[in-house]
C-alpha positions in Angstrom: 232.0 -97.5 113.3 230.9 -100.1 115.8 234.0 -99.5 117.9 233.3 -95.7 117.9 229.7 -96.3 118.9 230.7 -98.6 121.7 233.2 -96.1 122.9 230.6 -93.4 122.8 228.2 -95.5 124.7 230.7 -96.3 127.4 231.5 -92.6 127.6 227.9 -91.7 128.0 227.4 -94.4 130.6 230.5 -93.2 132.6 229.2 -89.6 132.6 225.7 -90.8 133.8 227.3 -92.9 136.5 229.6 -90.0 137.5 226.6 -87.6 137.6 224.5 -90.1 139.7 227.4 -90.7 142.0 228.0 -86.9 142.5 224.3 -86.4 143.2 224.1 -89.3 145.6 227.2 -88.1 147.6 225.9 -84.5 147.6 222.6 -85.6 149.0 224.3 -87.8 151.6 226.6 -85.0 152.6 223.8 -82.6 152.9 221.9 -85.0 155.1 225.0 -85.5 157.3 225.5 -81.7 157.6 221.8 -81.2 158.5 222.1 -83.8 161.2 225.3 -82.2 162.5 223.5 -78.8 162.6 220.5 -80.3 164.4 222.6 -82.0 167.0 224.6 -78.8 167.5 221.4 -76.8 168.1 220.3 -79.3 170.7 223.7 -79.4 172.4 223.9 -75.6 172.5 220.4 -75.3 174.0 221.2 -77.9 176.6 224.5 -76.3 177.5 223.0 -72.8 177.7 220.2 -74.1 180.0 222.9 -75.7 182.2 224.7 -72.4 182.4 227.6 -73.2 180.2 230.3 -70.6 179.6 231.0 -69.0 176.2 234.1 -71.1 175.8 232.1 -74.3 176.3 229.6 -73.2 173.6 232.4 -72.3 171.3 234.0 -75.7 171.8 230.7 -77.3 170.7 230.6 -75.1 167.5 234.2 -76.1 166.8 233.4 -79.7 167.2 230.5 -79.4 164.7 232.8 -77.8 162.2 235.3 -80.6 162.5 232.6 -83.1 161.9 231.6 -81.3 158.7 235.2 -81.3 157.6 235.6 -85.0 158.2 232.3 -85.8 156.3 233.4 -83.7 153.3 236.9 -85.3 153.3 235.3 -88.8 153.3 233.1 -87.9 150.3 236.1 -86.6 148.5 238.1 -89.8 149.1 235.2 -91.8 147.6 234.9 -89.5 144.6 238.7 -89.6 144.1 238.6 -93.4 144.1 236.0 -93.3 141.3 237.8 -90.6 139.4 241.2 -92.4 139.5 239.6 -95.5 137.9 238.7 -93.5 134.8 240.7 -92.2 131.9 242.1 -88.8 132.9 240.9 -87.4 129.5 237.3 -88.5 129.9 234.4 -86.2 130.6 233.4 -88.3 133.6 236.9 -87.9 135.1 236.5 -84.1 134.8 233.1 -84.1 136.3 234.3 -86.0 139.3 237.4 -83.9 139.6 235.4 -80.7 139.4 233.2 -81.9 142.3 236.3 -82.8 144.3 237.7 -79.3 143.8 234.4 -77.8 144.9 234.5 -79.9 148.1 238.1 -78.9 148.6 237.0 -75.2 148.5 234.3 -76.1 151.1 236.9 -77.8 153.3 239.2 -74.8 153.1 236.4 -72.5 154.1 235.5 -74.7 157.0 239.1 -74.8 158.1 239.1 -71.0 158.1 236.0 -71.1 160.3 237.8 -73.5 162.6 240.8 -71.2 162.9 238.6 -68.2 163.7 236.7 -70.3 166.2 240.0 -71.4 167.8 241.1 -67.8 168.1 237.8 -66.8 169.7 238.1 -69.7 172.0 241.5 -68.7 173.3 240.2 -65.2 173.9 237.2 -66.4 175.7 239.3 -68.7 177.9 241.6 -65.9 178.8 238.6 -63.6 179.6 237.0 -66.4 181.7 240.2 -67.0 183.6 240.5 -63.3 184.3 236.9 -63.1 185.4 237.3 -66.2 187.6 240.4 -64.8 189.2 238.6 -61.5 189.8 235.5 -63.2 191.3 237.8 -65.4 193.5 239.6 -62.3 194.7 236.3 -60.5 195.4 235.0 -63.5 197.3 238.1 -63.7 199.3 238.0 -60.0 200.1 234.3 -60.4 201.1 235.2 -63.2 203.5 238.1 -61.3 205.0 235.9 -58.2 205.5 233.2 -60.4 207.2 235.9 -62.0 209.4 237.3 -58.5 210.3 233.8 -57.2 211.0 232.9 -60.2 213.1 236.2 -59.9 215.1 235.6 -56.1 215.6 232.0 -56.8 216.8 233.3 -59.4 219.2 236.0 -57.2 220.4 233.6 -54.3 220.9 231.3 -56.6 222.9 234.2 -57.7 225.1 235.3 -54.1 225.7 231.8 -53.0 226.5 231.5 -55.9 229.0 234.8 -55.0 230.5 233.8 -51.4 230.8 230.5 -52.4 232.5 232.4 -54.5 235.0 234.7 -51.6 235.9 231.7 -49.3 236.2 230.1 -51.7 238.7 233.3 -51.9 240.7 233.5 -48.1 240.6 230.0 -47.8 242.1 231.2 -49.9 245.0 234.5 -48.1 245.5 235.1 -45.6 248.3 234.9 -42.0 247.1 238.4 -40.4 246.8 240.1 -43.7 247.4 243.1 -45.1 245.5 241.0 -47.9 244.3 238.5 -45.4 242.8 241.3 -43.6 241.0 242.7 -46.8 239.5 239.2 -47.9 238.4 238.6 -44.5 236.7 241.9 -45.0 234.8 240.8 -48.4 233.8 237.5 -47.0 232.7 239.2 -44.4 230.6 241.3 -47.1 228.9 238.3 -49.2 228.2 236.5 -46.3 226.7 239.5 -45.5 224.5 239.6 -49.0 223.1 235.9 -48.8 222.3 236.3 -45.4 220.6 239.3 -46.5 218.6 237.4 -49.5 217.2 234.7 -47.2 215.8 234.4 -47.5 212.0 235.5 -44.8 209.6 237.9 -43.0 212.0 240.7 -41.1 210.3 244.3 -41.2 211.6 244.0 -37.7 213.0 240.7 -38.6 214.8 242.5 -41.6 216.4 245.4 -39.4 217.4 243.0 -36.9 219.0 241.3 -39.7 221.0 244.6 -40.9 222.3 245.6 -37.3 223.3 242.3 -36.8 225.1 242.9 -40.1 226.9 246.3 -39.1 228.2 245.1 -35.7 229.2 242.2 -37.2 231.1 244.5 -39.7 232.8 247.0 -36.9 233.7 244.1 -34.9 235.2 243.2 -37.9 237.3 246.8 -38.2 238.6 246.6 -34.6 239.7 243.7 -35.3 242.0 
């Protein structure tokens, strides 16, 4: 009877210790997870304020999930150490083992979240690479267009200056002279260059300008 009473007392004591241990670990794990969540919220807020990309925010969330997994695994290791020191038929052993299985289910769920987060991250990275390439291409095109516009503007200025110089020479040339004829041809050519550089001309419009130029030059040669 004494032996049975002692065994019962030890059994009750083991159950109490197991229950207290489980409660203590659960409280500690909850505190750790709360801290992880608070730190994540702060990190996300700072990252968003700094203009972080979606993939960078997703990385922070994935890191927090990994921290929760590591914390839960550590608790399970400690619980398993206590469980394995007990008789596998004891109530305390089953209590601890049941808690370990619950934590394993949590770990499995967190691992699923990590997998989903990883898939989302890959998609976000692909989208961001595509967007970055499109933005780079658009910026390069903008720079090319600006360079072309600047070159056209400079060219138009040079043609206009050249035309003005020919017009000045033409004013001083003798009427009906060979010099006057050559200057008029040069003036026609300068005007053609200016007209061809105009924006928005179609191919047919450019062809018409060239035809008009040759016609006008032929008319000059007949004089």
